[in-house]
ZAKE-427660 format. One record per residue (C-alpha): residue in one letter; x, y, z; chain. Coordinates in Angstrom, 1 decimal, padded with zeros to 4 digits. Layout:
<recs>
@residu->a&c1->X&c2->Y&c3->Z&chaine->A
...
</recs>
This chain:
<recs>
@residu->x&c1->-022.8&c2->000.7&c3->004.9&chaine->A
@residu->x&c1->-023.9&c2->003.6&c3->002.9&chaine->A
@residu->x&c1->-024.5&c2->002.4&c3->-000.7&chaine->A
@residu->x&c1->-024.4&c2->004.9&c3->-003.6&chaine->A
@residu->x&c1->-027.8&c2->005.9&c3->-005.1&chaine->A
@residu->x&c1->-028.3&c2->006.5&c3->-008.9&chaine->A
@residu->x&c1->-031.7&c2->007.9&c3->-009.7&chaine->A
@residu->x&c1->-033.3&c2->006.8&c3->-006.6&chaine->A
@residu->x&c1->-032.0&c2->003.3&c3->-007.0&chaine->A
@residu->x&c1->-029.2&c2->001.3&c3->-005.4&chaine->A
@residu->x&c1->-026.3&c2->000.4&c3->-007.7&chaine->A
@residu->x&c1->-027.3&c2->-003.3&c3->-008.0&chaine->A
@residu->x&c1->-030.9&c2->-002.3&c3->-008.9&chaine->A
@residu->x&c1->-029.9&c2->000.2&c3->-011.3&chaine->A
@residu->x&c1->-027.2&c2->-002.2&c3->-012.9&chaine->A
@residu->x&c1->-030.1&c2->-005.1&c3->-013.2&chaine->A
@residu->x&c1->-032.4&c2->-002.7&c3->-014.6&chaine->A
@residu->x&c1->-030.0&c2->-001.1&c3->-017.1&chaine->A
@residu->x&c1->-028.9&c2->-004.8&c3->-018.1&chaine->A
@residu->x&c1->-032.5&c2->-005.7&c3->-018.9&chaine->A
@residu->x&c1->-033.6&c2->-002.9&c3->-020.9&chaine->A
@residu->x&c1->-030.2&c2->-002.1&c3->-022.8&chaine->A
@residu->x&c1->-029.5&c2->-005.7&c3->-023.7&chaine->A
@residu->x&c1->-033.2&c2->-005.9&c3->-024.8&chaine->A
@residu->x&c1->-032.6&c2->-003.0&c3->-027.1&chaine->A
@residu->x&c1->-029.2&c2->-004.8&c3->-028.5&chaine->A
@residu->x&c1->-031.1&c2->-007.8&c3->-029.3&chaine->A
@residu->x&c1->-033.9&c2->-006.0&c3->-031.0&chaine->A
@residu->x&c1->-031.1&c2->-004.4&c3->-033.1&chaine->A
@residu->x&c1->-029.2&c2->-007.6&c3->-033.7&chaine->A
@residu->x&c1->-032.6&c2->-009.1&c3->-035.1&chaine->A
@residu->x&c1->-032.7&c2->-006.1&c3->-037.5&chaine->A
@residu->x&c1->-029.3&c2->-006.5&c3->-038.6&chaine->A
@residu->x&c1->-029.8&c2->-010.3&c3->-039.3&chaine->A
@residu->x&c1->-033.0&c2->-009.3&c3->-041.4&chaine->A
@residu->x&c1->-031.1&c2->-006.7&c3->-043.3&chaine->A
@residu->x&c1->-028.2&c2->-009.1&c3->-044.1&chaine->A
@residu->x&c1->-030.9&c2->-011.7&c3->-045.3&chaine->A
@residu->x&c1->-032.6&c2->-009.2&c3->-047.6&chaine->A
@residu->x&c1->-029.3&c2->-007.6&c3->-048.9&chaine->A
@residu->x&c1->-027.9&c2->-011.0&c3->-049.8&chaine->A
@residu->x&c1->-030.9&c2->-012.3&c3->-051.5&chaine->A
@residu->x&c1->-031.1&c2->-015.3&c3->-049.1&chaine->A
@residu->x&c1->-034.7&c2->-016.4&c3->-049.6&chaine->A
@residu->x&c1->-036.9&c2->-017.8&c3->-047.1&chaine->A
@residu->x&c1->-034.7&c2->-021.0&c3->-046.4&chaine->A
@residu->x&c1->-031.5&c2->-019.0&c3->-046.2&chaine->A
@residu->x&c1->-033.2&c2->-016.2&c3->-043.9&chaine->A
@residu->x&c1->-034.4&c2->-019.2&c3->-041.8&chaine->A
@residu->x&c1->-030.9&c2->-020.4&c3->-041.3&chaine->A
@residu->x&c1->-029.3&c2->-017.0&c3->-040.7&chaine->A
@residu->x&c1->-031.9&c2->-016.3&c3->-038.0&chaine->A
@residu->x&c1->-031.4&c2->-019.8&c3->-036.5&chaine->A
@residu->x&c1->-027.6&c2->-019.8&c3->-036.5&chaine->A
@residu->x&c1->-027.2&c2->-016.0&c3->-035.4&chaine->A
@residu->x&c1->-030.1&c2->-016.0&c3->-033.1&chaine->A
@residu->x&c1->-029.1&c2->-019.1&c3->-031.2&chaine->A
@residu->x&c1->-026.9&c2->-017.0&c3->-028.8&chaine->A
@residu->x&c1->-029.8&c2->-014.6&c3->-028.2&chaine->A
@residu->x&c1->-032.1&c2->-017.4&c3->-027.2&chaine->A
@residu->x&c1->-029.5&c2->-018.7&c3->-024.9&chaine->A
@residu->x&c1->-029.4&c2->-015.5&c3->-023.0&chaine->A
@residu->x&c1->-033.1&c2->-015.3&c3->-022.9&chaine->A
@residu->x&c1->-033.3&c2->-019.0&c3->-021.8&chaine->A
@residu->x&c1->-030.7&c2->-018.3&c3->-019.1&chaine->A
@residu->x&c1->-033.0&c2->-015.5&c3->-017.6&chaine->A
@residu->x&c1->-036.1&c2->-017.8&c3->-017.7&chaine->A
@residu->x&c1->-034.3&c2->-020.6&c3->-015.9&chaine->A
@residu->x&c1->-033.1&c2->-018.2&c3->-013.2&chaine->A
@residu->x&c1->-036.6&c2->-017.0&c3->-012.6&chaine->A
@residu->x&c1->-038.1&c2->-020.5&c3->-012.4&chaine->A
@residu->x&c1->-035.3&c2->-021.6&c3->-010.0&chaine->A
@residu->x&c1->-035.7&c2->-018.7&c3->-007.8&chaine->A
@residu->x&c1->-039.6&c2->-019.0&c3->-007.5&chaine->A
@residu->x&c1->-039.2&c2->-022.5&c3->-006.1&chaine->A
</recs>
């Protein structure tokens, strides 16, 4: 079967590479948005902590899922 090539990579390799880089950029941008939300609302340290904790929990889940996949695939 002839798999399509994108920039010298097969489609699954390209998709995995884009997923990791683009989602990492999106996570960094979301951290910036949370920080800006905390500063503009004058949440203080305690409020900023809860903003990062509550809104960052989803990002942590994505990162943890990737770590679990790597740990299970290495065994």
